[in-house]
N, CA, C and O atoms as a DFTB+ gen file, in Angstrom:
256 C
 N C O
     1  1     186.248      30.075      47.229
     2  2     184.858      30.418      47.139
     3  2     184.140      29.627      46.064
     4  3     182.909      29.609      46.053
     5  1     184.847      28.976      45.167
     6  2     184.201      28.225      44.111
     7  2     183.340      27.121      44.697
     8  3     183.629      26.576      45.762
     9  1     182.288      26.810      43.982
    10  2     181.341      25.829      44.464
    11  2     180.708      25.120      43.287
    12  3     180.800      25.587      42.152
    13  1     180.062      23.987      43.554
    14  2     179.328      23.316      42.500
    15  2     177.958      23.962      42.312
    16  3     177.265      23.673      41.337
    17  1     177.567      24.830      43.235
    18  2     176.308      25.559      43.095
    19  2     176.417      26.543      41.957
    20  3     177.460      27.169      41.764
    21  1     175.350      26.682      41.206
    22  2     175.313      27.637      40.102
    23  2     175.035      29.046      40.597
    24  3     175.617      30.011      40.100
    25  1     174.143      29.166      41.579
    26  2     173.745      30.472      42.100
    27  2     173.588      30.422      43.621
    28  3     173.215      29.395      44.189
    29  1     173.882      31.552      44.264
    30  2     173.671      31.718      45.699
    31  2     172.593      32.774      45.917
    32  3     172.446      33.702      45.122
    33  1     171.847      32.620      47.000
    34  2     171.003      33.725      47.439
    35  2     171.941      34.791      48.023
    36  3     173.123      34.522      48.237
    37  1     171.432      35.969      48.276
    38  2     172.266      37.014      48.880
    39  2     172.767      36.583      50.248
    40  3     173.918      36.846      50.597
    41  1     171.922      35.929      51.021
    42  2     172.315      35.465      52.363
    43  2     173.430      34.427      52.249
    44  3     174.391      34.474      53.018
    45  1     173.322      33.496      51.309
    46  2     174.362      32.491      51.107
    47  2     175.658      33.128      50.612
    48  3     176.750      32.739      51.025
    49  1     175.525      34.106      49.726
    50  2     176.709      34.805      49.213
    51  2     177.441      35.507      50.347
    52  3     178.665      35.426      50.451
    53  1     176.686      36.197      51.194
    54  2     177.285      36.891      52.336
    55  2     177.991      35.903      53.253
    56  3     179.128      36.135      53.664
    57  1     177.322      34.809      53.572
    58  2     177.906      33.797      54.461
    59  2     179.169      33.198      53.849
    60  3     180.141      32.949      54.563
    61  1     179.167      32.963      52.541
    62  2     180.344      32.374      51.895
    63  2     181.545      33.310      51.947
    64  3     182.690      32.872      51.846
    65  1     181.269      34.614      52.108
    66  2     182.337      35.605      52.172
    67  2     182.644      36.021      53.607
    68  3     183.499      36.877      53.834
    69  1     181.951      35.421      54.577
    70  2     182.227      35.701      55.978
    71  2     181.764      37.066      56.440
    72  3     182.409      37.684      57.288
    73  1     180.655      37.549      55.895
    74  2     180.146      38.860      56.318
    75  2     178.640      38.798      56.497
    76  3     177.978      37.870      56.034
    77  1     178.120      39.794      57.171
    78  2     176.673      39.853      57.388
    79  2     175.978      40.214      56.080
    80  3     176.594      40.761      55.166
    81  1     174.698      39.901      56.005
    82  2     173.916      40.246      54.830
    83  2     173.886      41.753      54.618
    84  3     174.007      42.224      53.487
    85  1     173.724      42.516      55.704
    86  2     173.653      43.978      55.543
    87  2     174.970      44.542      55.014
    88  3     174.957      45.448      54.181
    89  1     176.097      44.027      55.478
    90  2     177.396      44.463      54.948
    91  2     177.523      44.061      53.489
    92  3     177.981      44.854      52.666
    93  1     177.127      42.849      53.162
    94  2     177.192      42.376      51.775
    95  2     176.350      43.260      50.860
    96  3     176.781      43.626      49.767
    97  1     175.141      43.601      51.319
    98  2     174.258      44.449      50.510
    99  2     174.854      45.836      50.286
   100  3     174.710      46.408      49.205
   101  1     175.522      46.376      51.302
   102  2     176.118      47.718      51.174
   103  2     177.415      47.713      50.381
   104  3     177.632      48.587      49.542
   105  1     178.287      46.730      50.639
   106  2     179.654      46.763      50.116
   107  2     179.893      45.930      48.861
   108  3     180.748      46.269      48.043
   109  1     179.153      44.856      48.708
   110  2     179.425      43.932      47.598
   111  2     178.358      44.002      46.512
   112  3     178.676      44.146      45.331
   113  1     177.106      43.902      46.907
   114  2     176.027      43.834      45.921
   115  2     176.068      44.938      44.864
   116  3     175.804      44.652      43.697
   117  1     176.386      46.185      45.217
   118  2     176.412      47.223      44.172
   119  2     177.445      46.959      43.073
   120  3     177.337      47.520      41.983
   121  1     178.436      46.119      43.345
   122  2     179.525      45.894      42.394
   123  2     179.500      44.539      41.707
   124  3     180.412      44.227      40.942
   125  1     178.476      43.723      41.961
   126  2     178.416      42.410      41.323
   127  2     177.174      42.299      40.446
   128  3     176.126      42.877      40.732
   129  1     177.332      41.540      39.378
   130  2     176.185      41.248      38.518
   131  2     175.313      40.226      39.235
   132  3     175.819      39.278      39.835
   133  1     174.006      40.425      39.170
   134  2     173.075      39.522      39.824
   135  2     172.090      38.955      38.805
   136  3     171.924      39.488      37.707
   137  1     171.451      37.872      39.196
   138  2     170.396      37.244      38.409
   139  2     169.111      37.432      39.195
   140  3     169.040      37.052      40.364
   141  1     168.101      38.011      38.574
   142  2     166.840      38.198      39.275
   143  2     165.817      37.194      38.756
   144  3     165.704      36.954      37.554
   145  1     165.080      36.618      39.691
   146  2     163.981      35.706      39.395
   147  2     162.804      36.239      40.194
   148  3     162.647      35.918      41.372
   149  1     161.988      37.043      39.557
   150  2     160.950      37.756      40.296
   151  2     161.627      38.701      41.269
   152  3     162.427      39.543      40.861
   153  1     161.315      38.572      42.556
   154  2     161.946      39.412      43.574
   155  2     163.213      38.787      44.143
   156  3     163.939      39.425      44.906
   157  1     163.477      37.539      43.770
   158  2     164.658      36.836      44.273
   159  2     165.904      37.351      43.559
   160  3     165.932      37.447      42.332
   161  1     166.930      37.678      44.335
   162  2     168.206      38.146      43.792
   163  2     169.244      37.062      44.044
   164  3     169.478      36.668      45.187
   165  1     169.866      36.582      42.969
   166  2     170.852      35.513      43.049
   167  2     172.167      35.984      42.448
   168  3     172.198      36.902      41.628
   169  1     173.248      35.345      42.866
   170  2     174.572      35.741      42.375
   171  2     175.405      34.489      42.106
   172  3     175.329      33.506      42.844
   173  1     176.196      34.543      41.046
   174  2     177.081      33.418      40.708
   175  2     178.305      33.425      41.624
   176  3     178.852      34.491      41.906
   177  1     178.740      32.260      42.090
   178  2     179.969      32.208      42.888
   179  2     181.162      32.814      42.142
   180  3     182.012      33.446      42.768
   181  1     181.242      32.637      40.842
   182  2     182.349      33.214      40.068
   183  2     182.349      34.737      40.140
   184  3     183.408      35.361      40.082
   185  1     181.180      35.334      40.266
   186  2     181.086      36.787      40.385
   187  2     181.647      37.243      41.731
   188  3     182.256      38.310      41.817
   189  1     181.450      36.454      42.769
   190  2     182.038      36.768      44.076
   191  2     183.560      36.647      44.005
   192  3     184.283      37.479      44.553
   193  1     184.038      35.606      43.327
   194  2     185.490      35.432      43.142
   195  2     186.089      36.636      42.426
   196  3     187.155      37.124      42.803
   197  1     185.399      37.115      41.388
   198  2     185.881      38.284      40.637
   199  2     185.959      39.505      41.553
   200  3     186.949      40.237      41.522
   201  1     184.941      39.729      42.355
   202  2     184.904      40.878      43.262
   203  2     186.096      40.844      44.213
   204  3     186.742      41.865      44.452
   205  1     186.379      39.661      44.751
   206  2     187.512      39.512      45.675
   207  2     188.831      39.763      44.940
   208  3     189.673      40.512      45.435
   209  1     189.023      39.156      43.778
   210  2     190.275      39.337      43.010
   211  2     190.552      40.804      42.718
   212  3     191.696      41.251      42.805
   213  1     189.515      41.551      42.373
   214  2     189.684      42.966      42.043
   215  2     190.065      43.816      43.249
   216  3     190.556      44.933      43.089
   217  1     189.847      43.302      44.442
   218  2     190.147      44.066      45.649
   219  2     191.358      43.557      46.407
   220  3     191.723      44.110      47.444
   221  1     191.978      42.512      45.901
   222  2     193.182      41.995      46.550
   223  2     194.298      43.027      46.454
   224  3     194.391      43.776      45.482
   225  1     195.134      43.050      47.469
   226  2     196.304      43.935      47.453
   227  2     197.390      43.303      48.299
   228  3     197.164      42.309      48.989
   229  1     198.558      43.888      48.235
   230  2     199.697      43.384      49.016
   231  2     199.386      43.551      50.497
   232  3     198.631      44.446      50.877
   233  1     199.963      42.695      51.332
   234  2     199.760      42.825      52.779
   235  2     200.223      44.187      53.281
   236  3     201.153      44.784      52.738
   237  1     199.574      44.652      54.301
   238  2     199.949      45.939      54.913
   239  2     201.399      45.825      55.392
   240  3     201.761      44.853      56.054
   241  1     202.213      46.805      55.062
   242  2     203.614      46.807      55.469
   243  2     204.526      46.022      54.543
   244  3     205.716      45.881      54.825
   245  1     203.994      45.513      53.450
   246  2     204.834      44.741      52.518
   247  2     205.818      45.668      51.816
   248  3     205.503      46.817      51.506
   249  1     207.007      45.147      51.575
   250  2     208.044      45.911      50.870
   251  2     207.718      45.895      49.393
   252  3     207.369      44.851      48.842
   253  1     207.827      47.041      48.749
   254  2     207.548      47.127      47.306
   255  2     208.803      47.083      46.510
   256  3     208.757      47.144      45.281
């Protein structure tokens, strides 16, 4: 997910994560820090990486 871009729009962030904007707004946006510029909401790619890392888990059925 890393990129040379400093900030993504919400639509770009959703697309980079392979989900719809509405899903991103419901499931991801509440848990990520955002940058606001007037009404524009932007997010750092590193913040998306952090969100994914925090939700990673072992594959279903993996032996512990």
